[in-house]
C-alpha positions as CSV (number, residue, x, y, z in Angstrom):
1,M,-1.1,-7.7,36.7
2,K,-4.3,-9.6,36.0
3,T,-5.1,-9.2,32.4
4,T,-8.2,-10.1,30.4
5,I,-8.0,-10.4,26.6
6,T,-11.1,-10.1,24.4
7,N,-11.0,-10.8,20.7
8,L,-12.7,-8.2,18.5
9,P,-13.7,-8.2,14.8
10,N,-11.2,-7.3,12.1
11,S,-8.2,-8.9,13.9
12,R,-8.4,-6.5,16.9
13,V,-8.1,-7.3,20.6
14,S,-9.1,-5.5,23.8
15,I,-6.7,-5.8,26.7
16,A,-8.2,-5.0,30.2
17,S,-5.7,-4.8,33.1
18,H,-4.5,-2.5,35.9
19,I,-1.4,-1.0,37.3
20,S,-0.8,-1.3,41.1
21,T,-0.2,1.7,43.2
22,E,3.3,0.3,44.1
23,T,4.3,0.1,40.4
24,L,2.8,3.5,39.7
25,A,4.7,5.2,42.5
26,N,8.0,4.3,40.7
27,Y,7.1,6.8,37.9
28,K,6.2,9.8,39.9
29,S,9.6,11.5,39.7
30,K,9.8,10.8,35.9
31,A,6.3,12.3,35.4
32,L,7.1,15.4,37.4
33,A,10.4,15.9,35.5
34,D,8.5,15.7,32.2
35,L,5.7,18.0,33.4
36,Q,8.4,20.6,34.3
37,K,9.2,20.9,30.6
38,S,5.7,21.8,29.5
39,V,3.8,23.3,32.4
40,K,3.9,27.1,32.9
41,V,3.3,28.8,36.2
42,D,3.5,32.6,36.6
43,G,6.4,33.6,38.7
44,F,8.5,30.6,38.1
45,R,11.1,29.8,35.5
46,P,10.5,26.7,33.3
47,G,11.9,23.7,35.0
48,S,12.1,25.2,38.5
49,I,8.5,25.0,39.6
50,P,8.2,23.6,43.2
51,E,6.7,20.2,43.3
52,N,3.7,21.2,45.4
53,V,2.9,24.1,43.0
54,L,3.3,21.9,39.9
55,I,1.0,19.2,41.3
56,K,-1.6,21.9,42.2
57,Q,-1.3,23.3,38.7
58,V,-1.9,19.9,36.9
59,G,-4.1,18.4,39.6
60,E,-3.6,15.1,41.3
61,I,-5.5,13.2,38.6
62,G,-3.5,14.9,35.9
63,L,-0.3,13.7,37.6
64,L,-1.6,10.2,38.0
65,E,-2.5,10.1,34.3
66,H,1.0,11.2,33.4
67,M,2.5,8.6,35.7
68,A,0.3,5.9,34.2
69,Q,1.3,6.8,30.7
70,F,5.0,6.3,31.6
71,A,4.1,3.1,33.4
72,L,2.2,1.7,30.4
73,T,5.2,2.5,28.1
74,D,7.1,-0.1,30.1
75,E,4.2,-2.5,30.9
76,Y,2.5,-2.7,27.5
77,P,5.4,-4.7,25.8
78,K,5.5,-7.0,28.8
79,I,1.7,-7.7,28.4
80,L,2.1,-8.4,24.7
81,L,5.0,-10.8,25.4
82,A,3.2,-12.6,28.3
83,E,-0.1,-13.0,26.4
84,K,1.6,-13.8,23.1
85,I,-0.1,-10.9,21.3
86,D,1.4,-10.0,17.9
87,A,0.2,-6.3,18.0
88,I,0.5,-4.0,15.0
89,G,-0.2,-0.3,14.6
90,R,-0.8,2.2,17.4
91,P,-2.8,1.1,20.4
92,H,-5.8,3.1,21.7
93,I,-5.6,3.5,25.5
94,T,-8.5,4.3,27.8
95,F,-8.1,4.7,31.6
96,T,-11.3,3.2,33.0
97,K,-10.5,3.9,36.7
98,I,-8.1,6.5,38.0
99,A,-8.0,7.8,41.6
100,P,-5.5,8.4,44.3
101,N,-4.3,5.5,46.5
102,T,-5.8,2.8,44.3
103,D,-4.8,0.7,41.4
104,I,-5.3,2.3,38.0
105,E,-7.5,0.3,35.6
106,F,-7.3,0.6,31.8
107,T,-8.2,-1.0,28.5
108,I,-6.1,-1.1,25.4
109,E,-7.4,-1.8,21.9
110,T,-5.0,-2.7,19.2
111,D,-4.8,-4.4,15.8
112,V,-3.0,-7.7,15.7
113,M,-1.5,-9.8,12.9
114,P,-4.3,-11.8,11.5
115,T,-4.4,-15.5,11.2
116,V,-4.3,-16.6,7.6
117,T,-6.0,-19.9,6.9
118,L,-5.2,-20.9,3.3
119,G,-7.7,-23.0,1.3
120,D,-6.5,-25.5,-1.3
121,Y,-4.5,-23.0,-3.3
122,K,-2.7,-25.7,-5.3
123,S,-6.1,-27.0,-6.6
124,V,-7.2,-23.4,-7.5
125,A,-3.9,-22.8,-9.3
126,K,-4.1,-26.1,-11.2
127,K,-7.7,-25.4,-12.3
128,I,-6.8,-21.9,-13.6
129,N,-3.7,-23.2,-15.3
130,A,-5.7,-25.9,-17.1
131,N,-7.2,-23.1,-19.2
132,P,-4.5,-22.1,-21.7
133,I,-3.8,-18.4,-22.4
134,V,-5.2,-17.6,-25.8
135,A,-4.4,-14.2,-27.4
136,T,-5.7,-13.9,-30.9
137,V,-5.2,-10.8,-33.0
138,T,-7.8,-10.4,-35.8
139,D,-7.7,-8.3,-38.9
140,E,-10.2,-6.0,-37.2
141,D,-7.7,-5.5,-34.4
142,V,-5.0,-4.5,-36.8
143,S,-7.3,-2.2,-38.7
144,A,-8.4,-0.5,-35.5
145,A,-4.8,0.1,-34.4
146,I,-3.8,1.5,-37.8
147,L,-6.9,3.9,-37.8
148,E,-6.0,5.1,-34.3
149,L,-2.4,5.8,-35.4
150,R,-3.6,7.8,-38.4
151,Q,-6.1,9.8,-36.2
152,M,-3.3,10.6,-33.6
153,R,-1.0,11.7,-36.4
154,A,-3.7,14.0,-37.9
155,H,-4.5,15.4,-34.4
156,Q,-0.8,16.2,-33.9
157,A,-0.6,17.9,-37.3
158,M,-3.5,20.2,-36.3
159,H,-1.5,21.3,-33.2
160,D,1.7,21.7,-35.2
161,N,-0.1,23.8,-37.8
162,G,-2.1,25.9,-35.4
163,V,-5.4,24.6,-36.7
164,E,-8.3,25.6,-34.4
165,H,-10.3,22.6,-33.2
166,H,-12.6,22.5,-30.3
167,D,-13.1,18.7,-30.3
168,H,-10.1,17.2,-28.6
169,N,-11.2,13.7,-29.3
170,H,-8.9,12.5,-32.2
171,A,-11.3,9.7,-32.9
172,N,-13.8,12.2,-34.3
173,I,-11.5,13.4,-37.1
174,A,-13.0,12.8,-40.5
175,E,-11.5,10.1,-42.7
176,S,-10.8,12.7,-45.4
177,E,-8.4,14.6,-43.0
178,L,-6.4,11.5,-42.1
179,P,-3.0,10.7,-43.6
180,E,-3.0,8.0,-46.2
181,L,-1.7,4.6,-45.2
182,N,1.3,4.2,-47.6
183,D,5.0,3.5,-47.4
184,E,5.9,7.1,-46.7
185,F,3.5,7.3,-43.8
186,V,4.8,4.1,-42.1
187,K,8.4,5.2,-42.6
188,S,7.6,8.5,-40.9
189,L,6.5,6.5,-37.8
190,S,9.8,4.7,-37.6
191,S,12.8,4.0,-39.8
192,S,12.5,0.3,-38.8
193,F,9.5,-0.1,-41.1
194,E,10.4,-0.8,-44.8
195,N,6.9,-0.6,-46.2
196,V,3.2,-1.0,-45.4
197,E,3.4,-4.8,-45.5
198,D,6.4,-4.8,-43.1
199,F,4.7,-2.3,-40.8
200,T,1.5,-4.4,-40.7
201,T,3.3,-7.6,-39.9
202,K,5.3,-6.0,-37.1
203,L,2.2,-4.2,-35.7
204,K,0.3,-7.5,-35.6
205,N,3.2,-9.1,-33.7
206,N,3.3,-6.3,-31.2
207,L,-0.5,-6.4,-30.7
208,A,-0.1,-10.2,-30.1
209,V,2.5,-9.5,-27.4
210,E,0.3,-6.9,-25.7
211,K,-2.8,-9.1,-25.9
212,N,-0.8,-12.0,-24.5
213,K,0.3,-9.8,-21.6
214,A,-3.3,-8.7,-21.0
215,E,-4.6,-12.2,-21.0
216,A,-1.8,-13.4,-18.7
217,E,-2.7,-10.6,-16.3
218,K,-6.4,-11.6,-16.4
219,H,-5.3,-15.2,-15.7
220,R,-3.3,-14.1,-12.7
221,I,-6.1,-12.0,-11.3
222,E,-8.5,-14.9,-11.7
223,M,-6.1,-17.2,-9.8
224,I,-5.5,-14.7,-7.0
225,D,-9.3,-14.0,-6.7
226,G,-9.9,-17.8,-6.5
227,I,-7.2,-18.3,-3.8
228,I,-8.6,-15.3,-1.8
229,A,-12.1,-16.8,-2.0
230,E,-10.8,-20.1,-0.6
231,S,-8.9,-18.5,2.3
232,T,-10.0,-17.0,5.6
233,I,-8.4,-13.7,6.6
234,D,-9.8,-11.1,9.0
235,V,-7.9,-8.0,7.7
236,P,-7.2,-5.4,10.4
237,A,-8.0,-1.8,9.5
238,V,-4.3,-0.8,9.9
239,M,-3.3,-3.0,7.0
240,T,-6.1,-1.7,4.8
241,D,-5.0,1.9,5.7
242,F,-1.4,1.0,4.8
243,E,-2.5,-0.2,1.3
244,L,-4.6,3.0,0.9
245,D,-1.5,5.1,1.8
246,K,0.5,3.3,-0.9
247,M,-2.3,3.8,-3.5
248,V,-2.4,7.5,-2.8
249,E,1.4,7.7,-2.9
250,Q,1.5,5.9,-6.2
251,L,-1.2,8.1,-7.8
252,T,0.6,11.2,-6.5
253,G,3.8,10.0,-8.1
254,E,2.1,9.3,-11.4
255,L,0.4,12.7,-11.4
256,A,3.8,14.4,-10.6
257,N,5.4,12.7,-13.6
258,S,2.6,14.2,-15.7
259,G,3.2,17.7,-14.2
260,L,0.0,17.7,-12.1
261,K,-0.3,18.1,-8.4
262,F,-2.5,15.8,-6.3
263,D,-4.7,18.6,-4.9
264,D,-5.3,20.0,-8.4
265,Y,-6.3,16.6,-9.6
266,L,-8.8,16.3,-6.8
267,K,-10.3,19.6,-7.9
268,M,-10.6,18.4,-11.5
269,I,-12.5,15.3,-10.5
270,N,-14.5,17.2,-7.8
271,K,-13.5,14.8,-5.0
272,T,-11.6,14.9,-1.7
273,A,-8.8,12.6,-0.7
274,A,-11.2,11.0,1.8
275,D,-13.6,10.3,-1.1
276,L,-10.9,8.4,-3.0
277,R,-9.9,6.4,0.1
278,I,-13.6,5.3,0.6
279,E,-13.8,4.3,-3.1
280,W,-10.5,2.4,-2.9
281,T,-11.2,0.6,0.4
282,E,-12.4,-2.6,-1.1
283,N,-9.5,-2.8,-3.5
284,A,-7.1,-2.0,-0.7
285,N,-8.5,-4.7,1.5
286,K,-8.1,-7.2,-1.4
287,R,-4.5,-6.1,-1.9
288,A,-3.8,-6.6,1.9
289,K,-5.3,-10.1,1.7
290,M,-3.2,-10.9,-1.4
291,Q,0.0,-9.9,0.3
292,M,-0.7,-11.9,3.4
293,I,-1.6,-14.9,1.2
294,F,1.6,-14.6,-0.7
295,D,3.5,-14.4,2.6
296,K,1.8,-17.5,3.9
297,I,2.4,-19.5,0.7
298,S,6.0,-18.4,0.7
299,E,6.4,-19.6,4.3
300,T,4.5,-22.9,3.7
301,E,6.3,-23.8,0.5
302,T,9.7,-22.3,1.4
303,I,9.7,-20.0,-1.6
304,K,12.1,-17.1,-1.4
305,P,14.6,-15.2,-3.6
306,T,18.3,-16.0,-3.3
307,D,20.7,-13.6,-1.6
308,E,22.4,-13.0,-5.0
309,E,19.1,-11.9,-6.6
310,I,18.3,-9.6,-3.7
311,T,21.7,-8.0,-3.7
312,A,21.7,-7.5,-7.5
313,E,18.3,-5.8,-7.4
314,V,19.1,-3.6,-4.3
315,T,22.3,-2.5,-6.1
316,K,20.4,-1.6,-9.2
317,M,17.8,0.4,-7.3
318,M,20.4,2.2,-5.2
319,D,22.3,3.2,-8.4
320,M,19.0,4.4,-9.9
321,Y,18.3,6.6,-7.0
322,R,21.8,7.6,-6.0
323,D,21.0,11.3,-6.4
324,H,18.3,11.0,-3.7
325,G,20.3,11.7,-0.5
326,D,17.5,10.4,1.8
327,I,17.3,6.9,0.2
328,D,17.4,4.2,3.0
329,E,19.1,1.0,1.8
330,N,17.3,-1.0,4.5
331,R,13.9,0.1,3.2
332,V,15.0,-0.6,-0.4
333,R,16.1,-4.1,0.6
334,A,12.8,-4.8,2.4
335,Y,10.9,-3.6,-0.7
336,V,13.0,-5.7,-3.0
337,V,12.6,-8.8,-0.9
338,Q,8.8,-8.4,-0.9
339,V,8.6,-7.8,-4.7
340,L,11.0,-10.7,-5.6
341,T,9.2,-13.0,-3.1
342,N,5.8,-12.2,-4.6
343,S,7.1,-12.8,-8.1
344,A,8.5,-16.1,-7.1
345,V,5.3,-17.2,-5.4
346,L,3.3,-16.2,-8.5
347,A,5.6,-18.1,-10.8
348,W,5.3,-21.1,-8.5
349,L,1.5,-21.0,-8.7
350,E,1.6,-20.6,-12.5
351,N,3.7,-23.7,-12.7
352,Q,1.2,-25.9,-10.8
353,S,-0.3,-28.5,-13.1
């Protein structure tokens, strides 16, 4: 087969080729046998339609198309191998010429694994790491956190006591209705607090931990954005769609944990699932780029988790979901390898100095 490959935008290729009449003839009996299962002709039992009647029913072109589909099932992988095309996703096939006693011509468009050209990711990481993570907790931060705790406790008391209140924003509760900040109040929050001073000290420490986590996350995002900006990746649509599917699945799970169905949530926000996917497309594209960059850095720098780390995490997850009869250990392992690899790459980047 003579084959012409045309590169298209978004890591997609067009394959133009043909199937010879000799090759196509080898699939006639297979196509007829398959058509016997689906075609119905009055007066004949399914599977026992005479060949000439069956061909008349589907038409000569219909039979040729069916033969060509079977032929392509075998020929398509051969084309990919011969042309060194790393295809992903489902191909879109169009027959451009189909007629009796002549070669059938077709085009196939398919997404392919993109080429990832990394920029100087080490320099980007070093530049970001040169700015230390600073997480300062002020007295105003502590006061704001204490006020919110008092407001939440007052709001809960209204519910417990059956007090009518149309304003569900606990931040609007008057100061006079809030519980006093004293030893009794802080001990009611947790028996681990000895008094107001002990509570305030521990609260400030906890706020520092949370602020440090938030600053570290901002640090990581800045680093990832910088590396993405320095890299060249033409993301195929199938990869963006895959990330969108994961985002929808994640939101659906979070809603289910809150006792809310996905469809009900869409009605609440007056949007469709398609609306959300459009809104999320840019972020999904970024997530796809990030994963491909992590994969490339992992390959380039030989960064990977150990077999012991993988086995330990897989065992933990399988135990966690042992009641789910449909859990697939191979899928769990693939997920664990990706998560651990991403974590290892990120740690490696954060150690560049």
